[in-house]
N, C-alpha and C positions, 0 to 999 in steps of 0.2 A: 359028288360035286367036282366039276372040272378044275376049280381053283383050290381044292384042298391041298394044303401044304405048299401052295404057290405064293410067291411074293409079286404083287401087282404094283406097278409104278405108273402114276398119272402125271404127265408133264403139263403143267398149267393149272392155275387155281382160279379160273373163271367159272361162270355158272355151269357150263357143261361138265368140266372136270370135277367140280365139287359135288354136283348132283350124282355123277357116276360113283364117286367115292362113298357117298351116303348109301346109295342103293347096294353097292357091293358089300359094304360093312353090314348091312341088314342080312345079307346072306352068309355072313361069317368069314368073309374073305380078308386076307391080310393086305392092306392098302396103304400106300404112301403117296401123298401129293407133293410134287416138287414145284415150288413157285419162286419166280425170280425176285418178287418184292421182298424188301427187308423184313416187313412185318405186315400185319393186317391193315394198318392205317397209313402205310407208306405213300400211297398214290391216290390222287383225286379220282373218284369214280365218275363215270359218265352220266348220260341222261337217264330219264325214267324209261322203264321197259314195260310194254304191255304183254302180259302172258295170256296164252290162248287155251281154251278148254281142252282141245284135242292134243296139245303138245306140252307147253311149259307147265300148265296147271295139272295136267295128267301126271307128269313126272313128280310134281310136288305131292300129289295125293298118294301116289304109290310109295313115296319116300316118307309118308307120315308127317308131312310138314305143312299141310294146308291150313291148320289152325294158326301156326306161327305166321304164315303168309297173311292171314286175315288180320293179324295184329299189326302188320307193317305196311300193308298196301295203302294207297292214297285215294280214297273215294273222291271223285271229282277231277282227278288228274287225267282221266280218260276223255274229258270234254274237248272237243275239236272245234277250231275256228279256221276258216279259210278267208284270206284277205288278198288284195291285189298289191301292186307296187306302191300305191299311195296310202296303204294301211286302211283302205276301205273294206269293211267286212261284207262278204258275199254269202257266207254260211256260218252259223255258229250253233253250238250246243250249250252255250253258257247258261241258258235259263232252264235247262233240263235238270232233273233230280240226279244227285250223285249216284253212281253205281253201288248197290248194296248186295245184290244177289250175284255173287261170283260163281255160283254153281250152274248158271244158265249157259247153254252151249254157245251162245253168241256173245258171252261176256268177254271183255278185254280189260281186266283190271290192271292198273298201273302201279308199279313199285319202283322206287329209286334203286339204282344199281347197287349202291352201298349197303342198304338194309337187306337186299336179297342175298348179297354175298355174305353178310354177317350171319344171317339165319342159317345159311348152309354150313358155314364154318362151325357155328355153335352145335350143329347136329352131329358133328364128327367126333370120333374118339380122340382123347388127348394125344397130342404129338403126331397126329395124322399128317399135318402139313409141315414140310421142311422148308422154312423160309430161306431167303437169300441163296436160292439154288437156281441160277441161270444156266440153262442147258447149253452144253458145248458139243458133245458128240456121243455116239453109241459105238461100243465095241462088242462083237460077238463073244460070248463066254459060254461054251457048252450049248445047252438048249435055251439059254437066256441071254441077257445083255448086261454089260457093265455100262453104267451111265456116268458120263463125265460132266462136271460142272465148271463154270468159269472160276469159282473160288478154290479150285484144285481138289475138291472132295469128289468121291465116287460113291456109287451105290449099285447094288445088283438087283435085278428083277427077272422073274421068269416070263412076265408079260408086261410090255410097255404100251401105254395108250397115250397118243399125242392129243392134247387138248390145248395146244399153245397158240391158237388163234391164227389170224390172217397172215402173220409173218412167221409161220411155223418153221422151226429149224429141224424138226423131226421128220416132216413129210418126205424129204428127199430120200430117206432110208426105205420108204414104201413105194414111191412112184416118181418117175421123171416127168409126169404130165405137168405142164406149167400153166400158170394163170394168164389171163389176157386183160389188158387195160380196157376199161369200160368207156373211156372217152370223157369221164366225169371226175372232177376233183372236188373234195369237200374241204372247207376250212372250218374246223371244229373249235368251238370256244366255250368259255364259261364266264359269265358276268356275275360277280359276287354282289351280295346286298343289292339285288336288282331293283327293289322298291325305291332305293335312293339313287342308284347309278343308271337305271334305265326305266324311270317311272311310268312313262306312257306305254311302253311295250310290256312292262310287267302287268299293267292294268289290262292291256289287250289280251294277254295270255290268260289272265283270270284263273291261275292255278292249274291250267291244262296245257294244251298245245296249240300253236299257231303255224299254219302253212301259208306263206305268202309267195305268190307266183306271178310271173309276167315274162313273156318273151324269152324263153329258153333258160331262165334262171329261177331259182327259188331259195327261200330262207325258211328254216324250221326253228321255232322257239319252243322250249319245253321247260315249264316251271318245276323246280325241285323243292322238296320239303324243307330244306334248310334256308330257302330264300334266294337261291341263285337261279339264273337262267342259263340253260344249255342252248348254244347257238350253233347252227349248221348252215353255212352257205354252200350251195351246190351249183357249179358252173361247168360248162364244157371247156376243157383246157387240153393242151398237148400233154402227152404222157410225162415229159421231162420238165413241165412248167415249174414245179416246185423247186427244182434245182437250178433252172436257168432264168427264173424271173428276177433274181437278185434281191428278193424280199427276205428279210430276216423276220420270221414269224414269231420270234420271242420279243421283238421290238413293237410295242403297241402303236407307236407313231407310224411306223411303216405299214402295219396292217391296216390302220385307219385310212392312210393315204391310198392303199390299194383298193379298199372297199369303196371309197368315194369315187374313184375312177371307174372301177368295174361295174358299179351299180349307180352310175351317174344319172341314169334315166329313172331312178327310183326317188321317191320323196325323201326329204330330210328326216322324216320320222325314224328311219332305220339307223341313222348315224349315231344315235345315243348308245347303241351296242358297242361301238368302237371308240367312244369318247372318254372312257374311263380307263385308268390304269389298274383298277381293281378287277383284273380279268386275266385270262390266259388264252392263247390260241395255238393251234397246231394244224399243219396241212396234211391231208390224207387222200392221195390218189386212190381211186376205187377200182378194184380188180374182181375178176370172177373166173371160176374154173369151167371148162366146157361141160355141157350137159351130158355128153356121151363119154366122159372119162371112164377109164377102166384100168385096173391093176390086178396083179396076181396076189391073192391072199397069202400072207406070211403066217407061220405057226405061232409067233410070239410078239407081234407088233401090229397095231392098228391105229386109227385116228378117228376123231369126231369133230363136229362143229365146223367152224371156219377153216380149220386146218385141212379138212376134207372137202368142203364144198362151199367155199366163199362165194357170195353173190353181192351185188350192189345192195345197200341197206334199204329195205322196204318194210321193216318191222318183223321179219321172220327169223333173223339170225339167232337170237337167244333161244327162241322157241324150238327151232330145229336142233340146236345143240343139246338142249335138255331132253328132247325126244330121242336123239341119238343115244344119250346116256341111258335112258330107260330101255330102249330096245337092245343095246349092247349088254346091259345087266341081265335082261331076260334071256338073251341067247347064252350067256356064260353060266346062268343058273339053270338052264334047261337040261332035262334028262334025255332029250332026244338026240344029243350029239355025243359022239364017242371021244372027240378030241377038241382041244381049244381051237385048232385051226378050222374045224368044221363049223364051230359056233361063230367064229370071226367071219367066215365066208358067207354064212347066212345073213349075219348082220350087215356086212358091207354091201351085199347085193340089194338088200332091202333099202339101205340108206341111199345108195346111188340112184335107185329107181325113184325114190321120193325126192331126192335133191335135184334130179334132172328137171322135174316139173317146176320146182322152185326157181331154178336158173332161168327157165323160159319165161315164167311169170314175172320175175324180177326184171328181166330184160325189157319186157313190154312196158312195165310200170316206169322204169327208168327213162325209156324213150318218150313216153307220154308226159312225164314230169319235166322234160327238157325240150318239149316241142314249142313251136311258136304260140300255140293256143293252150299252153299248159294249165292256165287257170280254168278254162272251160273243161279241159280233160278231167281235172280233179273234181270239179263240181259235178260233172256227169257221173263220175265213179261213185261219189257219195249218194247221189240221187238214185242210181241203180241199186246200190247196196241196201238203201232204206226200203226199196220196193220188194226185196226178197222176203 
């Protein structure tokens, strides 16, 4: 085994990093996950995630966690509604039966991000995760690395794996290839107790998801199991808009004023999302890495998920990260490679090839969703999908 008597460090405790930790521990590897959060419940987790048969669900099956997933996924949360700027519905799956057969190859079962993280954490050996460990730097130490954290602690690892997401601080030790701005910025939010604070849109969402589109802009709503609504507005903005707009996105009044101006051609139905103070919002410019990115494989350092191949969000991010984890664990556990570097090279080549297709498809989808006729674009997409 390539990892025998080796210490593995995973930087980042999201779904990709936690899945990898579970898979490597199944092989008997010594693994630590270093996570910046103070504890498991420190941070509000985001929207629901749809896991796919050939990627996210495949990783969970290999990890022996599919039964735990079945206990925690949300039947009915996959139901999709498409509306226009006046909240008029043009397509809905609201009357369809909830998804029960998650073993079907076209199944896309939904699970809240928090419960997914929790079941992955519960699957790990005690003390696998080292909380309050915000990555600061790497320093070479023999054939491995000393890992430095903001809290002045350090750790040694023979192999370091970056799973620290879109703003990865580890990636620069692997490659200087930089990401590009997509032209789109998302304002992400969460409306708590949505049945009371956004009753009409909570009813429209009906426990599932809503895509509302019109004239270059769109809004996504996603119901969560604890009764809140995840909110995403997506608009074309200058790359520095978040910094130069003068908007304090922690100030609900300013966010509401921005929305009413930016979406002034939309009906008042959507204003209830921004009319309550029982919410939070954060601005997220969207970036992507080039489809043809390339780097030289290192003997003791690699990366996965958004740290390696960020794309604009079209529902594939968590699935690709979990598939990365599966393929990396398979490479490191394979008897076909003589060295860790050979295993990493095989994994990275396969990951880049797969990710390049995702970048191209995400770019096409992003362009379509922000086109003048974006409502028709998404309706045609669903109609074509149903005909397959």
